[in-house]
Structure formats: structure tokens, C-alpha cells
C-alpha positions as CSV (number, residue, x, y, z in Angstrom):
1,M,0.0,0.0,0.0
2,S,1.5,3.3,-1.0
3,G,0.0,5.4,1.9
4,A,-1.6,7.9,-0.5
5,S,-5.0,9.1,0.5
6,P,-7.9,8.1,-1.7
7,V,-9.3,11.6,-1.2
8,A,-6.1,13.1,-2.6
9,G,-6.4,10.8,-5.6
10,L,-10.0,12.0,-6.3
11,C,-9.0,15.6,-5.9
12,F,-6.1,15.1,-8.3
13,A,-8.5,13.5,-10.8
14,A,-11.1,16.3,-10.5
15,L,-8.3,18.9,-10.9
16,A,-7.1,17.1,-14.0
17,L,-10.6,17.2,-15.5
18,M,-11.0,20.9,-14.7
19,L,-7.7,21.8,-16.3
20,A,-8.2,19.7,-19.5
21,P,-11.9,19.4,-20.3
22,A,-11.0,19.1,-24.0
23,A,-9.5,15.7,-23.2
24,L,-13.0,14.5,-22.5
25,A,-14.5,15.6,-25.7
26,Q,-14.3,13.0,-28.5
27,T,-15.6,13.7,-31.9
28,Y,-17.6,11.3,-34.0
29,R,-18.7,11.6,-37.6
30,D,-22.4,11.1,-38.5
31,S,-23.4,9.4,-41.8
32,G,-23.1,12.7,-43.6
33,G,-19.5,13.3,-42.5
34,T,-20.5,16.1,-40.1
35,A,-18.4,16.3,-36.9
36,V,-20.5,15.4,-33.8
37,P,-19.1,16.1,-30.3
38,G,-19.0,13.1,-28.0
39,F,-20.5,15.1,-25.1
40,A,-23.3,17.6,-25.6
41,Q,-23.2,20.9,-23.8
42,A,-26.1,21.9,-21.7
43,G,-29.0,23.2,-23.8
44,T,-27.9,21.3,-26.9
45,K,-29.3,18.2,-28.6
46,G,-27.3,15.0,-28.6
47,R,-27.1,12.3,-31.2
48,D,-28.9,9.0,-30.9
49,Y,-26.6,6.0,-31.3
50,S,-29.2,3.5,-30.1
51,A,-29.2,0.1,-31.8
52,N,-32.7,-1.0,-33.1
53,P,-34.6,1.8,-31.3
54,P,-38.4,1.3,-31.1
55,A,-40.8,3.3,-33.3
56,L,-42.2,5.9,-30.9
57,P,-45.9,6.6,-30.9
58,S,-47.4,10.1,-31.6
59,V,-47.9,12.3,-28.6
60,G,-50.9,11.0,-26.6
61,A,-51.1,7.7,-28.6
62,N,-50.5,4.1,-27.7
63,F,-47.6,2.0,-29.1
64,S,-48.4,0.0,-32.2
65,A,-48.9,-3.8,-32.4
66,S,-45.2,-4.5,-33.2
67,G,-41.8,-3.9,-31.6
68,P,-40.6,-4.3,-28.0
69,Y,-43.4,-2.3,-26.5
70,A,-46.2,-3.8,-28.7
71,N,-49.6,-2.7,-27.6
72,Y,-48.4,-0.7,-24.6
73,V,-51.0,1.9,-23.6
74,L,-50.4,5.4,-22.4
75,I,-51.4,5.5,-18.7
76,Q,-50.0,8.9,-17.7
77,T,-48.5,12.1,-19.1
78,I,-46.5,14.7,-17.2
79,P,-46.5,17.9,-19.2
80,A,-43.3,19.8,-19.9
81,S,-42.6,22.6,-17.4
82,A,-39.7,25.0,-17.4
83,T,-40.2,25.6,-13.7
84,R,-40.4,21.9,-12.6
85,I,-38.1,21.1,-9.7
86,A,-38.0,17.4,-10.1
87,V,-39.8,14.4,-11.6
88,D,-39.9,10.9,-10.2
89,I,-41.4,7.7,-11.6
90,E,-41.5,4.4,-9.7
91,N,-42.8,1.2,-11.3
92,T,-44.8,-0.6,-8.7
93,S,-46.6,-2.8,-11.1
94,G,-45.7,-6.4,-11.8
95,A,-44.8,-5.7,-15.4
96,Q,-42.1,-3.7,-17.3
97,I,-43.2,-0.1,-18.2
98,A,-41.8,2.2,-20.9
99,I,-41.0,5.9,-20.5
100,V,-41.0,8.3,-23.5
101,R,-39.4,11.7,-22.8
102,D,-39.5,14.5,-25.3
103,D,-39.0,18.3,-25.2
104,G,-42.7,19.0,-25.1
105,S,-42.9,21.1,-28.2
106,A,-45.0,18.7,-30.3
107,A,-48.8,18.9,-30.2
108,N,-51.0,16.0,-29.3
109,G,-51.1,13.6,-32.2
110,A,-47.8,14.7,-33.7
111,A,-44.5,12.9,-33.6
112,P,-42.6,13.7,-30.4
113,A,-39.6,16.0,-30.9
114,N,-36.1,15.2,-29.5
115,A,-37.5,12.1,-27.9
116,S,-35.9,9.2,-26.1
117,A,-37.4,6.0,-24.6
118,F,-36.3,3.6,-21.8
119,A,-37.8,0.8,-19.8
120,L,-38.3,0.5,-16.1
121,G,-38.2,-3.1,-14.8
122,P,-41.1,-4.6,-12.9
123,G,-41.3,-5.3,-9.2
124,A,-41.5,-8.9,-8.0
125,A,-45.3,-8.6,-7.9
126,A,-47.9,-5.9,-8.2
127,G,-47.3,-3.4,-5.4
128,A,-43.6,-4.3,-5.1
129,Q,-40.9,-1.7,-5.9
130,G,-39.5,-2.1,-9.5
131,G,-37.4,0.2,-11.5
132,S,-37.4,4.0,-10.9
133,W,-36.2,7.2,-12.6
134,T,-35.7,10.6,-11.0
135,S,-34.5,13.8,-12.6
136,Q,-34.0,17.3,-11.3
137,T,-32.9,18.6,-14.7
138,F,-35.3,17.2,-17.2
139,K,-38.0,19.8,-18.0
140,G,-39.7,18.2,-21.0
141,R,-42.8,16.0,-21.3
142,V,-42.9,12.5,-19.8
143,Q,-45.3,9.8,-21.1
144,I,-45.7,6.6,-19.2
145,Y,-46.7,3.4,-21.0
146,A,-47.6,0.0,-19.7
147,P,-48.9,-3.3,-21.1
148,S,-52.2,-2.8,-19.2
149,S,-54.2,0.3,-18.5
150,T,-54.6,-0.9,-14.9
151,A,-50.8,-0.9,-14.1
152,F,-49.9,1.0,-11.0
153,V,-47.1,3.4,-11.5
154,A,-46.3,6.2,-9.0
155,A,-45.4,9.5,-10.8
156,F,-44.6,12.7,-9.1
157,A,-43.6,16.2,-10.3
158,E,-42.9,19.3,-8.3
């Protein structure tokens, strides 16, 4: 053991990152040859590098009959809010749920703009804690989908 403090090591690593932030930024090329930064700055839109992403439904609509979220139904929508302090979603159903986030600019029935989707795993049984997601920075619209309209999912925004 060298006797060096783990805290000192963390401080050194943090200092190195502050002094050389450019070292973090990698550049990728999209299919058109345009340079794409590896890390998006706050307030910018990133690039989607997902493999086989699902086709997202229009705002306010259910998922279609094909894909990983086939026939999932919209059970709750949390509207976009620039003044939102936090949003928290907890899956307490016995089935996987899907979350679709977008910037909130698209009207009901239109394709969501700047959207992403992710799943929250089920609890061991209905009423048991499953996957959860919390954000204090996301201000866009959140749509919650489940395989059944009776799925219990706790959703909070403040």
C-alpha cells in the first residue's frame, strides 16, 4: 500500500478534468460526415446512437402492435414545465413499463420532438418496488406506457 490518501487521488483526478476538459470531448462523424461532439453541452441536442430503437408513438397515442413495446398503452402524461423542480417515476406494477421523454414542443397527435425511450423493470409482484427514474434537470414531457391500463405506477412532479 502506498499510503496515498484516496481523497487526494480523487482531488487530483477532479483537478485534471477541470484543467483539461477538451480531453473528455471525443468527436464522431455522423453518416453525412459532419463532426459530432461526443459530449453535448447543456442546452444542446445530442445524437442517438441506439441500436434498433423502437418506433415511438405520436404524442398521446399508444404503441403499435409491433416492436418491444407492442400494444403498450399510455397511462399517464406529465407535461413539460420550465419551472419543474423534479420528476420521479416508480414502477410498482408487476410488469415492465416504458417511459418516453421529449422536449414537449409537439402537439397531441404529432411525432414527439427530441424524444428518447427507456424501460423500467417490474417489481417482483404488483405493489412491489420495481425500476425507478428521477431527474432534477429534465423539463420536457414524460409519457408513461404499460402493457395494461390498470398498471400501478407512481409518478410525481414538483
